[in-house]
Biopython code that builds the backbone (N, CA, C, O; Angstrom):
import numpy as np
from Bio.PDB.StructureBuilder import StructureBuilder

atoms = [
    (1, "MET", "N", (0.823, -1.184, 0.000)),
    (1, "MET", "CA", (0.000, 0.000, 0.000)),
    (1, "MET", "C", (0.868, 1.248, 0.000)),
    (1, "MET", "O", (0.659, 2.158, 0.803)),
    (2, "ALA", "N", (1.806, 1.287, -0.871)),
    (2, "ALA", "CA", (2.717, 2.419, -0.904)),
    (2, "ALA", "C", (2.016, 3.661, -1.441)),
    (2, "ALA", "O", (2.046, 4.713, -0.804)),
    (3, "ALA", "N", (1.401, 3.549, -2.579)),
    (3, "ALA", "CA", (0.733, 4.709, -3.159)),
    (3, "ALA", "C", (-0.771, 4.529, -3.012)),
    (3, "ALA", "O", (-1.355, 3.576, -3.530)),
    (4, "ARG", "N", (-1.371, 5.443, -2.311)),
    (4, "ARG", "CA", (-2.817, 5.369, -2.075)),
    (4, "ARG", "C", (-3.474, 6.602, -2.658)),
    (4, "ARG", "O", (-3.105, 7.723, -2.307)),
    (5, "GLU", "N", (-4.432, 6.419, -3.533)),
    (5, "GLU", "CA", (-5.073, 7.544, -4.197)),
    (5, "GLU", "C", (-6.436, 7.795, -3.566)),
    (5, "GLU", "O", (-7.471, 7.418, -4.115)),
    (6, "GLU", "N", (-6.416, 8.433, -2.412)),
    (6, "GLU", "CA", (-7.664, 8.706, -1.710)),
    (6, "GLU", "C", (-8.394, 9.848, -2.379)),
    (6, "GLU", "O", (-7.781, 10.789, -2.883)),
    (7, "GLY", "N", (-9.714, 9.752, -2.377)),
    (7, "GLY", "CA", (-10.525, 10.832, -2.899)),
    (7, "GLY", "C", (-10.676, 10.815, -4.406)),
    (7, "GLY", "O", (-11.586, 11.453, -4.935)),
    (8, "SER", "N", (-9.808, 10.101, -5.114)),
    (8, "SER", "CA", (-9.902, 10.105, -6.572)),
    (8, "SER", "C", (-10.797, 8.995, -7.082)),
    (8, "SER", "O", (-11.264, 9.052, -8.220)),
    (9, "GLY", "N", (-11.045, 7.980, -6.256)),
    (9, "GLY", "CA", (-11.881, 6.863, -6.690)),
    (9, "GLY", "C", (-11.121, 5.862, -7.533)),
    (9, "GLY", "O", (-11.699, 4.859, -7.950)),
    (10, "LEU", "N", (-9.844, 6.098, -7.799)),
    (10, "LEU", "CA", (-9.070, 5.206, -8.643)),
    (10, "LEU", "C", (-8.538, 4.000, -7.893)),
    (10, "LEU", "O", (-8.202, 2.993, -8.516)),
    (11, "ALA", "N", (-8.453, 4.075, -6.578)),
    (11, "ALA", "CA", (-7.914, 2.958, -5.805)),
    (11, "ALA", "C", (-8.779, 1.713, -5.988)),
    (11, "ALA", "O", (-8.254, 0.613, -6.158)),
    (12, "GLY", "N", (-10.088, 1.879, -5.955)),
    (12, "GLY", "CA", (-10.990, 0.746, -6.151)),
    (12, "GLY", "C", (-10.963, 0.241, -7.580)),
    (12, "GLY", "O", (-11.134, -0.954, -7.821)),
    (13, "ALA", "N", (-10.754, 1.126, -8.518)),
    (13, "ALA", "CA", (-10.725, 0.746, -9.927)),
    (13, "ALA", "C", (-9.552, -0.161, -10.231)),
    (13, "ALA", "O", (-9.652, -1.030, -11.097)),
    (14, "ARG", "N", (-8.436, 0.025, -9.528)),
    (14, "ARG", "CA", (-7.268, -0.825, -9.764)),
    (14, "ARG", "C", (-7.504, -2.233, -9.250)),
    (14, "ARG", "O", (-6.969, -3.189, -9.812)),
    (15, "VAL", "N", (-8.292, -2.383, -8.197)),
    (15, "VAL", "CA", (-8.503, -3.682, -7.579)),
    (15, "VAL", "C", (-9.652, -4.442, -8.244)),
    (15, "VAL", "O", (-9.562, -5.653, -8.449)),
    (16, "LEU", "N", (-10.726, -3.733, -8.579)),
    (16, "LEU", "CA", (-11.930, -4.378, -9.087)),
    (16, "LEU", "C", (-12.144, -4.066, -10.557)),
    (16, "LEU", "O", (-12.124, -2.906, -10.969)),
    (17, "ASP", "N", (-12.346, -5.104, -11.332)),
    (17, "ASP", "CA", (-12.679, -4.945, -12.737)),
    (17, "ASP", "C", (-14.186, -4.729, -12.837)),
    (17, "ASP", "O", (-14.953, -5.513, -12.278)),
    (18, "GLY", "N", (-14.619, -3.701, -13.527)),
    (18, "GLY", "CA", (-16.040, -3.350, -13.630)),
    (18, "GLY", "C", (-16.893, -4.468, -14.195)),
    (18, "GLY", "O", (-17.983, -4.728, -13.685)),
    (19, "ASP", "N", (-16.422, -5.131, -15.234)),
    (19, "ASP", "CA", (-17.190, -6.226, -15.843)),
    (19, "ASP", "C", (-17.316, -7.407, -14.895)),
    (19, "ASP", "O", (-18.362, -8.052, -14.826)),
    (20, "GLU", "N", (-16.245, -7.684, -14.167)),
    (20, "GLU", "CA", (-16.276, -8.793, -13.213)),
    (20, "GLU", "C", (-17.260, -8.514, -12.079)),
    (20, "GLU", "O", (-18.021, -9.397, -11.683)),
    (21, "VAL", "N", (-17.244, -7.297, -11.562)),
    (21, "VAL", "CA", (-18.166, -6.911, -10.491)),
    (21, "VAL", "C", (-19.595, -7.004, -10.993)),
    (21, "VAL", "O", (-20.452, -7.557, -10.304)),
    (22, "GLU", "N", (-19.869, -6.478, -12.171)),
    (22, "GLU", "CA", (-21.213, -6.531, -12.743)),
    (22, "GLU", "C", (-21.677, -7.976, -12.914)),
    (22, "GLU", "O", (-22.834, -8.299, -12.642)),
    (23, "GLY", "N", (-20.782, -8.833, -13.360)),
    (23, "GLY", "CA", (-21.131, -10.241, -13.540)),
    (23, "GLY", "C", (-21.478, -10.928, -12.233)),
    (23, "GLY", "O", (-22.434, -11.700, -12.173)),
    (24, "VAL", "N", (-20.721, -10.658, -11.199)),
    (24, "VAL", "CA", (-20.988, -11.256, -9.883)),
    (24, "VAL", "C", (-22.304, -10.740, -9.330)),
    (24, "VAL", "O", (-23.129, -11.525, -8.863)),
    (25, "LEU", "N", (-22.509, -9.432, -9.377)),
    (25, "LEU", "CA", (-23.730, -8.854, -8.829)),
    (25, "LEU", "C", (-24.970, -9.324, -9.581)),
    (25, "LEU", "O", (-25.971, -9.687, -8.964)),
    (26, "SER", "N", (-24.906, -9.321, -10.903)),
    (26, "SER", "CA", (-26.091, -9.709, -11.667)),
    (26, "SER", "C", (-26.381, -11.196, -11.542)),
    (26, "SER", "O", (-27.540, -11.607, -11.607)),
    (27, "GLY", "N", (-25.355, -12.003, -11.364)),
    (27, "GLY", "CA", (-25.575, -13.441, -11.242)),
    (27, "GLY", "C", (-25.938, -13.885, -9.843)),
    (27, "GLY", "O", (-26.627, -14.891, -9.672)),
    (28, "SER", "N", (-25.488, -13.153, -8.841)),
    (28, "SER", "CA", (-25.686, -13.579, -7.463)),
    (28, "SER", "C", (-26.742, -12.796, -6.712)),
    (28, "SER", "O", (-27.484, -13.372, -5.916)),
    (29, "PHE", "N", (-26.827, -11.498, -6.947)),
    (29, "PHE", "CA", (-27.678, -10.658, -6.118)),
    (29, "PHE", "C", (-28.932, -10.148, -6.816)),
    (29, "PHE", "O", (-29.941, -9.899, -6.157)),
    (30, "TYR", "N", (-28.890, -9.993, -8.097)),
    (30, "TYR", "CA", (-30.026, -9.413, -8.805)),
    (30, "TYR", "C", (-30.631, -10.447, -9.738)),
    (30, "TYR", "O", (-29.916, -11.198, -10.401)),
    (31, "THR", "N", (-31.942, -10.476, -9.782)),
    (31, "THR", "CA", (-32.636, -11.379, -10.698)),
    (31, "THR", "C", (-32.747, -10.679, -12.046)),
    (31, "THR", "O", (-33.217, -9.543, -12.113)),
    (32, "PRO", "N", (-32.328, -11.327, -13.101)),
    (32, "PRO", "CA", (-32.445, -10.700, -14.419)),
    (32, "PRO", "C", (-33.908, -10.420, -14.754)),
    (32, "PRO", "O", (-34.796, -11.169, -14.349)),
    (33, "ALA", "N", (-34.154, -9.340, -15.493)),
    (33, "ALA", "CA", (-35.518, -8.945, -15.839)),
    (33, "ALA", "C", (-36.215, -10.004, -16.683)),
    (33, "ALA", "O", (-37.441, -10.104, -16.643)),
    (34, "SER", "N", (-35.465, -10.800, -17.447)),
    (34, "SER", "CA", (-36.075, -11.792, -18.322)),
    (34, "SER", "C", (-36.577, -13.019, -17.567)),
    (34, "SER", "O", (-37.385, -13.777, -18.104)),
    (35, "SER", "N", (-36.120, -13.231, -16.335)),
    (35, "SER", "CA", (-36.591, -14.394, -15.584)),
    (35, "SER", "C", (-37.045, -13.965, -14.184)),
    (35, "SER", "O", (-36.297, -14.105, -13.216)),
    (36, "PRO", "N", (-38.279, -13.441, -14.081)),
    (36, "PRO", "CA", (-38.774, -13.029, -12.770)),
    (36, "PRO", "C", (-38.943, -14.225, -11.854)),
    (36, "PRO", "O", (-39.182, -15.343, -12.311)),
    (37, "ARG", "N", (-38.815, -13.978, -10.534)),
    (37, "ARG", "CA", (-38.961, -15.078, -9.590)),
    (37, "ARG", "C", (-40.384, -15.590, -9.634)),
    (37, "ARG", "O", (-41.322, -14.805, -9.772)),
    (38, "PRO", "N", (-40.557, -16.877, -9.519)),
    (38, "PRO", "CA", (-41.912, -17.419, -9.554)),
    (38, "PRO", "C", (-42.711, -16.944, -8.347)),
    (38, "PRO", "O", (-42.201, -16.908, -7.227)),
    (39, "ALA", "N", (-43.957, -16.585, -8.584)),
    (39, "ALA", "CA", (-44.815, -16.093, -7.503)),
    (39, "ALA", "C", (-45.190, -17.242, -6.581)),
    (39, "ALA", "O", (-45.578, -18.322, -7.028)),
    (40, "LYS", "N", (-45.065, -16.984, -5.289)),
    (40, "LYS", "CA", (-45.517, -17.964, -4.311)),
    (40, "LYS", "C", (-47.037, -17.901, -4.266)),
    (40, "LYS", "O", (-47.649, -16.918, -4.683)),
    (41, "LYS", "N", (-47.621, -18.956, -3.757)),
    (41, "LYS", "CA", (-49.071, -19.012, -3.684)),
    (41, "LYS", "C", (-49.636, -17.820, -2.922)),
    (41, "LYS", "O", (-50.666, -17.270, -3.314)),
    (42, "SER", "N", (-48.972, -17.410, -1.827)),
    (42, "SER", "CA", (-49.475, -16.313, -1.010)),
    (42, "SER", "C", (-49.278, -14.945, -1.667)),
    (42, "SER", "O", (-49.867, -13.962, -1.218)),
    (43, "ASP", "N", (-48.449, -14.863, -2.737)),
    (43, "ASP", "CA", (-48.208, -13.591, -3.411)),
    (43, "ASP", "C", (-49.334, -13.226, -4.378)),
    (43, "ASP", "O", (-49.479, -12.063, -4.754)),
    (44, "ARG", "N", (-50.112, -14.197, -4.771)),
    (44, "ARG", "CA", (-51.164, -13.933, -5.738)),
    (44, "ARG", "C", (-52.375, -13.345, -5.019)),
    (44, "ARG", "O", (-52.868, -13.926, -4.052)),
    (45, "PRO", "N", (-52.860, -12.177, -5.497)),
    (45, "PRO", "CA", (-53.955, -11.510, -4.784)),
    (45, "PRO", "C", (-55.225, -12.343, -4.704)),
    (45, "PRO", "O", (-55.975, -12.223, -3.735)),
    (46, "GLU", "N", (-55.484, -13.184, -5.699)),
    (46, "GLU", "CA", (-56.717, -13.969, -5.660)),
    (46, "GLU", "C", (-56.690, -15.050, -4.576)),
    (46, "GLU", "O", (-57.737, -15.593, -4.223)),
    (47, "ASP", "N", (-55.504, -15.366, -4.047)),
    (47, "ASP", "CA", (-55.397, -16.384, -3.006)),
    (47, "ASP", "C", (-55.492, -15.809, -1.599)),
    (47, "ASP", "O", (-55.629, -16.561, -0.635)),
    (48, "LYS", "N", (-55.420, -14.489, -1.469)),
    (48, "LYS", "CA", (-55.459, -13.881, -0.139)),
    (48, "LYS", "C", (-56.909, -13.781, 0.329)),
    (48, "LYS", "O", (-57.784, -13.366, -0.432)),
    (49, "PRO", "N", (-57.160, -14.160, 1.571)),
    (49, "PRO", "CA", (-58.531, -14.067, 2.076)),
    (49, "PRO", "C", (-58.980, -12.611, 2.182)),
    (49, "PRO", "O", (-58.194, -11.735, 2.546)),
    (50, "LEU", "N", (-60.214, -12.368, 1.870)),
    (50, "LEU", "CA", (-60.745, -11.018, 1.923)),
    (50, "LEU", "C", (-61.622, -10.799, 3.146)),
    (50, "LEU", "O", (-61.981, -9.659, 3.440)),
    (51, "HIS", "N", (-61.977, -11.853, 3.864)),
    (51, "HIS", "CA", (-62.912, -11.727, 4.978)),
    (51, "HIS", "C", (-62.234, -11.481, 6.320)),
    (51, "HIS", "O", (-62.923, -11.284, 7.321)),
    (52, "TYR", "N", (-60.912, -11.486, 6.370)),
    (52, "TYR", "CA", (-60.203, -11.154, 7.608)),
    (52, "TYR", "C", (-58.802, -10.650, 7.282)),
    (52, "TYR", "O", (-58.283, -10.859, 6.185)),
    (53, "LYS", "N", (-58.203, -9.975, 8.275)),
    (53, "LYS", "CA", (-56.828, -9.494, 8.155)),
    (53, "LYS", "C", (-56.077, -9.872, 9.414)),
    (53, "LYS", "O", (-56.646, -9.904, 10.505)),
    (54, "VAL", "N", (-54.818, -10.153, 9.257)),
    (54, "VAL", "CA", (-53.947, -10.409, 10.393)),
    (54, "VAL", "C", (-53.423, -9.057, 10.865)),
    (54, "VAL", "O", (-52.897, -8.276, 10.072)),
    (55, "ILE", "N", (-53.572, -8.785, 12.168)),
    (55, "ILE", "CA", (-53.125, -7.512, 12.721)),
    (55, "ILE", "C", (-52.218, -7.771, 13.915)),
    (55, "ILE", "O", (-52.097, -8.902, 14.386)),
    (56, "CYS", "N", (-51.599, -6.738, 14.385)),
    (56, "CYS", "CA", (-50.759, -6.827, 15.571)),
    (56, "CYS", "C", (-51.227, -5.759, 16.553)),
    (56, "CYS", "O", (-51.327, -4.587, 16.189)),
    (57, "ILE", "N", (-51.514, -6.146, 17.786)),
    (57, "ILE", "CA", (-51.909, -5.189, 18.806)),
    (57, "ILE", "C", (-51.028, -5.394, 20.024)),
    (57, "ILE", "O", (-50.455, -6.467, 20.214)),
    (58, "SER", "N", (-50.922, -4.363, 20.846)),
    (58, "SER", "CA", (-50.156, -4.499, 22.072)),
    (58, "SER", "C", (-51.133, -4.612, 23.240)),
    (58, "SER", "O", (-52.166, -3.943, 23.279)),
    (59, "MET", "N", (-50.781, -5.472, 24.183)),
    (59, "MET", "CA", (-51.595, -5.659, 25.375)),
    (59, "MET", "C", (-50.664, -5.806, 26.565)),
    (59, "MET", "O", (-49.539, -6.289, 26.435)),
    (60, "TYR", "N", (-51.142, -5.387, 27.718)),
    (60, "TYR", "CA", (-50.366, -5.573, 28.940)),
    (60, "TYR", "C", (-50.299, -7.061, 29.264)),
    (60, "TYR", "O", (-51.231, -7.811, 28.973)),
    (61, "THR", "N", (-49.204, -7.475, 29.863)),
    (61, "THR", "CA", (-49.013, -8.900, 30.159)),
    (61, "THR", "C", (-50.096, -9.437, 31.087)),
    (61, "THR", "O", (-50.524, -10.581, 30.934)),
    (62, "ASN", "N", (-50.549, -8.623, 32.053)),
    (62, "ASN", "CA", (-51.608, -9.126, 32.945)),
    (62, "ASN", "C", (-52.924, -9.304, 32.192)),
    (62, "ASN", "O", (-53.703, -10.199, 32.520)),
    (63, "ASP", "N", (-53.185, -8.461, 31.180)),
    (63, "ASP", "CA", (-54.385, -8.630, 30.361)),
    (63, "ASP", "C", (-54.281, -9.891, 29.504)),
    (63, "ASP", "O", (-55.267, -10.603, 29.314)),
    (64, "LEU", "N", (-53.094, -10.158, 28.994)),
    (64, "LEU", "CA", (-52.887, -11.381, 28.210)),
    (64, "LEU", "C", (-53.053, -12.625, 29.077)),
    (64, "LEU", "O", (-53.632, -13.619, 28.639)),
    (65, "GLU", "N", (-52.549, -12.568, 30.297)),
    (65, "GLU", "CA", (-52.712, -13.703, 31.210)),
    (65, "GLU", "C", (-54.194, -13.937, 31.501)),
    (65, "GLU", "O", (-54.660, -15.076, 31.544)),
    (66, "ARG", "N", (-54.923, -12.843, 31.700)),
    (66, "ARG", "CA", (-56.367, -12.958, 31.946)),
    (66, "ARG", "C", (-57.075, -13.540, 30.719)),
    (66, "ARG", "O", (-57.924, -14.420, 30.854)),
    (67, "LEU", "N", (-56.734, -13.058, 29.542)),
    (67, "LEU", "CA", (-57.312, -13.553, 28.296)),
    (67, "LEU", "C", (-57.013, -15.035, 28.120)),
    (67, "LEU", "O", (-57.905, -15.818, 27.793)),
    (68, "ASP", "N", (-55.756, -15.419, 28.337)),
    (68, "ASP", "CA", (-55.375, -16.828, 28.199)),
    (68, "ASP", "C", (-56.092, -17.701, 29.229)),
    (68, "ASP", "O", (-56.462, -18.836, 28.931)),
    (69, "GLY", "N", (-56.287, -17.174, 30.432)),
    (69, "GLY", "CA", (-57.034, -17.913, 31.457)),
    (69, "GLY", "C", (-58.475, -18.147, 31.037)),
    (69, "GLY", "O", (-59.032, -19.221, 31.265)),
    (70, "MET", "N", (-59.076, -17.128, 30.419)),
    (70, "MET", "CA", (-60.452, -17.274, 29.928)),
    (70, "MET", "C", (-60.526, -18.296, 28.800)),
    (70, "MET", "O", (-61.469, -19.085, 28.733)),
    (71, "VAL", "N", (-59.538, -18.283, 27.920)),
    (71, "VAL", "CA", (-59.495, -19.262, 26.821)),
    (71, "VAL", "C", (-59.401, -20.674, 27.391)),
    (71, "VAL", "O", (-60.104, -21.576, 26.936)),
    (72, "GLU", "N", (-58.539, -20.867, 28.383)),
    (72, "GLU", "CA", (-58.390, -22.189, 29.007)),
    (72, "GLU", "C", (-59.689, -22.620, 29.674)),
    (72, "GLU", "O", (-60.071, -23.788, 29.595)),
    (73, "ALA", "N", (-60.372, -21.680, 30.333)),
    (73, "ALA", "CA", (-61.645, -22.001, 30.983)),
    (73, "ALA", "C", (-62.679, -22.445, 29.949)),
    (73, "ALA", "O", (-63.435, -23.388, 30.185)),
    (74, "LEU", "N", (-62.708, -21.766, 28.809)),
    (74, "LEU", "CA", (-63.639, -22.155, 27.742)),
    (74, "LEU", "C", (-63.302, -23.535, 27.185)),
    (74, "LEU", "O", (-64.197, -24.326, 26.888)),
    (75, "LYS", "N", (-62.019, -23.818, 27.046)),
    (75, "LYS", "CA", (-61.607, -25.134, 26.546)),
    (75, "LYS", "C", (-62.001, -26.236, 27.523)),
    (75, "LYS", "O", (-62.409, -27.319, 27.104)),
    (76, "LYS", "N", (-61.881, -25.966, 28.829)),
    (76, "LYS", "CA", (-62.279, -26.957, 29.830)),
    (76, "LYS", "C", (-63.783, -27.198, 29.804)),
    (76, "LYS", "O", (-64.252, -28.265, 30.200)),
    (77, "ARG", "N", (-64.534, -26.211, 29.340)),
    (77, "ARG", "CA", (-65.987, -26.345, 29.209)),
    (77, "ARG", "C", (-66.375, -27.072, 27.921)),
    (77, "ARG", "O", (-67.558, -27.290, 27.661)),
    (78, "GLY", "N", (-65.389, -27.440, 27.127)),
    (78, "GLY", "CA", (-65.678, -28.199, 25.908)),
    (78, "GLY", "C", (-65.613, -27.401, 24.633)),
    (78, "GLY", "O", (-65.846, -27.950, 23.556)),
    (79, "LEU", "N", (-65.305, -26.120, 24.718)),
    (79, "LEU", "CA", (-65.181, -25.303, 23.507)),
    (79, "LEU", "C", (-63.742, -25.427, 22.995)),
    (79, "LEU", "O", (-62.912, -24.548, 23.225)),
    (80, "THR", "N", (-63.467, -26.516, 22.308)),
    (80, "THR", "CA", (-62.095, -26.856, 21.914)),
    (80, "THR", "C", (-61.486, -25.875, 20.915)),
    (80, "THR", "O", (-60.262, -25.796, 20.805)),
    (81, "LYS", "N", (-62.310, -25.131, 20.189)),
    (81, "LYS", "CA", (-61.790, -24.178, 19.209)),
    (81, "LYS", "C", (-61.580, -22.787, 19.804)),
    (81, "LYS", "O", (-61.275, -21.844, 19.073)),
    (82, "ALA", "N", (-61.737, -22.651, 21.097)),
    (82, "ALA", "CA", (-61.545, -21.347, 21.737)),
    (82, "ALA", "C", (-60.096, -20.899, 21.600)),
    (82, "ALA", "O", (-59.168, -21.689, 21.775)),
    (83, "ASN", "N", (-59.917, -19.632, 21.287)),
    (83, "ASN", "CA", (-58.591, -19.031, 21.213)),
    (83, "ASN", "C", (-58.714, -17.538, 21.476)),
    (83, "ASN", "O", (-59.821, -17.025, 21.641)),
    (84, "ARG", "N", (-57.607, -16.851, 21.515)),
    (84, "ARG", "CA", (-57.616, -15.416, 21.808)),
    (84, "ARG", "C", (-58.507, -14.648, 20.844)),
    (84, "ARG", "O", (-59.334, -13.840, 21.267)),
    (85, "SER", "N", (-58.339, -14.898, 19.554)),
    (85, "SER", "CA", (-59.106, -14.167, 18.544)),
    (85, "SER", "C", (-60.599, -14.390, 18.693)),
    (85, "SER", "O", (-61.382, -13.443, 18.622)),
    (86, "ALA", "N", (-60.995, -15.637, 18.898)),
    (86, "ALA", "CA", (-62.416, -15.951, 19.027)),
    (86, "ALA", "C", (-63.017, -15.276, 20.256)),
    (86, "ALA", "O", (-64.138, -14.771, 20.209)),
    (87, "LEU", "N", (-62.267, -15.270, 21.349)),
    (87, "LEU", "CA", (-62.763, -14.644, 22.571)),
    (87, "LEU", "C", (-62.876, -13.124, 22.406)),
    (87, "LEU", "O", (-63.836, -12.523, 22.888)),
    (88, "ILE", "N", (-61.927, -12.514, 21.744)),
    (88, "ILE", "CA", (-62.006, -11.073, 21.494)),
    (88, "ILE", "C", (-63.184, -10.758, 20.578)),
    (88, "ILE", "O", (-63.878, -9.764, 20.790)),
    (89, "ARG", "N", (-63.421, -11.592, 19.559)),
    (89, "ARG", "CA", (-64.578, -11.377, 18.684)),
    (89, "ARG", "C", (-65.883, -11.491, 19.460)),
    (89, "ARG", "O", (-66.802, -10.703, 19.241)),
    (90, "ALA", "N", (-65.976, -12.468, 20.369)),
    (90, "ALA", "CA", (-67.173, -12.630, 21.190)),
    (90, "ALA", "C", (-67.380, -11.403, 22.078)),
    (90, "ALA", "O", (-68.510, -10.948, 22.255)),
    (91, "ALA", "N", (-66.294, -10.867, 22.634)),
    (91, "ALA", "CA", (-66.396, -9.677, 23.480)),
    (91, "ALA", "C", (-66.859, -8.470, 22.667)),
    (91, "ALA", "O", (-67.650, -7.663, 23.154)),
    (92, "LEU", "N", (-66.376, -8.344, 21.442)),
    (92, "LEU", "CA", (-66.794, -7.230, 20.582)),
    (92, "LEU", "C", (-68.290, -7.269, 20.293)),
    (92, "LEU", "O", (-68.933, -6.223, 20.209)),
    (93, "GLU", "N", (-68.840, -8.458, 20.142)),
    (93, "GLU", "CA", (-70.271, -8.594, 19.880)),
    (93, "GLU", "C", (-71.113, -8.159, 21.074)),
    (93, "GLU", "O", (-72.255, -7.731, 20.906)),
    (94, "GLN", "N", (-70.559, -8.265, 22.273)),
    (94, "GLN", "CA", (-71.333, -8.016, 23.480)),
    (94, "GLN", "C", (-71.094, -6.644, 24.111)),
    (94, "GLN", "O", (-71.809, -6.273, 25.043)),
    (95, "ILE", "N", (-70.137, -5.902, 23.644)),
    (95, "ILE", "CA", (-69.770, -4.644, 24.303)),
    (95, "ILE", "C", (-70.846, -3.576, 24.123)),
    (95, "ILE", "O", (-71.438, -3.436, 23.053)),
    (96, "ASP", "N", (-71.078, -2.836, 25.188)),
    (96, "ASP", "CA", (-71.991, -1.699, 25.169)),
    (96, "ASP", "C", (-71.120, -0.450, 25.231)),
    (96, "ASP", "O", (-70.519, -0.164, 26.266)),
    (97, "LEU", "N", (-71.050, 0.287, 24.142)),
    (97, "LEU", "CA", (-70.162, 1.450, 24.066)),
    (97, "LEU", "C", (-70.522, 2.526, 25.082)),
    (97, "LEU", "O", (-69.664, 3.327, 25.455)),
    (98, "ASP", "N", (-71.746, 2.561, 25.529)),
    (98, "ASP", "CA", (-72.148, 3.552, 26.540)),
    (98, "ASP", "C", (-71.556, 3.235, 27.896)),
    (98, "ASP", "O", (-71.525, 4.100, 28.771)),
    (99, "LYS", "N", (-71.083, 2.005, 28.090)),
    (99, "LYS", "CA", (-70.510, 1.610, 29.382)),
    (99, "LYS", "C", (-68.982, 1.645, 29.393)),
    (99, "LYS", "O", (-68.365, 1.304, 30.402)),
    (100, "VAL", "N", (-68.371, 2.051, 28.289)),
    (100, "VAL", "CA", (-66.904, 2.124, 28.214)),
    (100, "VAL", "C", (-66.461, 3.369, 29.001)),
    (100, "VAL", "O", (-66.994, 4.456, 28.777)),
    (101, "PRO", "N", (-65.498, 3.224, 29.913)),
    (101, "PRO", "CA", (-65.034, 4.372, 30.705)),
    (101, "PRO", "C", (-64.445, 5.472, 29.825)),
    (101, "PRO", "O", (-63.771, 5.190, 28.835)),
    (102, "LYS", "N", (-64.702, 6.718, 30.191)),
    (102, "LYS", "CA", (-64.232, 7.865, 29.390)),
    (102, "LYS", "C", (-62.722, 8.010, 29.433)),
    (102, "LYS", "O", (-62.141, 8.492, 28.460)),
    (103, "GLY", "N", (-62.070, 7.626, 30.493)),
    (103, "GLY", "CA", (-60.625, 7.783, 30.628)),
    (103, "GLY", "C", (-59.834, 6.640, 30.034)),
    (103, "GLY", "O", (-58.680, 6.426, 30.406)),
    (104, "MET", "N", (-60.408, 5.936, 29.159)),
    (104, "MET", "CA", (-59.831, 4.765, 28.515)),
    (104, "MET", "C", (-58.415, 5.044, 28.173)),
    (104, "MET", "O", (-57.733, 4.183, 27.617)),
]
sb = StructureBuilder()
sb.init_structure("model")
sb.init_model(0)
sb.init_chain("A")
sb.init_seg("    ")
for serial, (resi, resn, name, xyz) in enumerate(atoms, 1):
    if name == "N":
        sb.init_residue(resn, " ", resi, " ")
    sb.init_atom(name, np.array(xyz, "f"), 0.0, 1.0, " ", f" {name:<3s}", serial, name[0])
structure = sb.get_structure()
């Protein structure tokens, strides 16, 4: 490293051949335009369900423990398909918005 050409951009040019770099990048990292990647089943819009969406919500751990306890209680009663989502949907059907605390 006796002579270093900083700032000129020529140091990299001496080490890397442009055609070689392009060949590696196009063959390894980029998909050529002529051969698009095959669509996965889930990528096709006609295969995505329209009647529900997967969402992410945050809940306090004590609320989750309470929810999970209720799910377990329902399962012990014979409702084998009980889960968090089903229990939340059931609660939504029964909620009276006039009884929701204002300081929510």
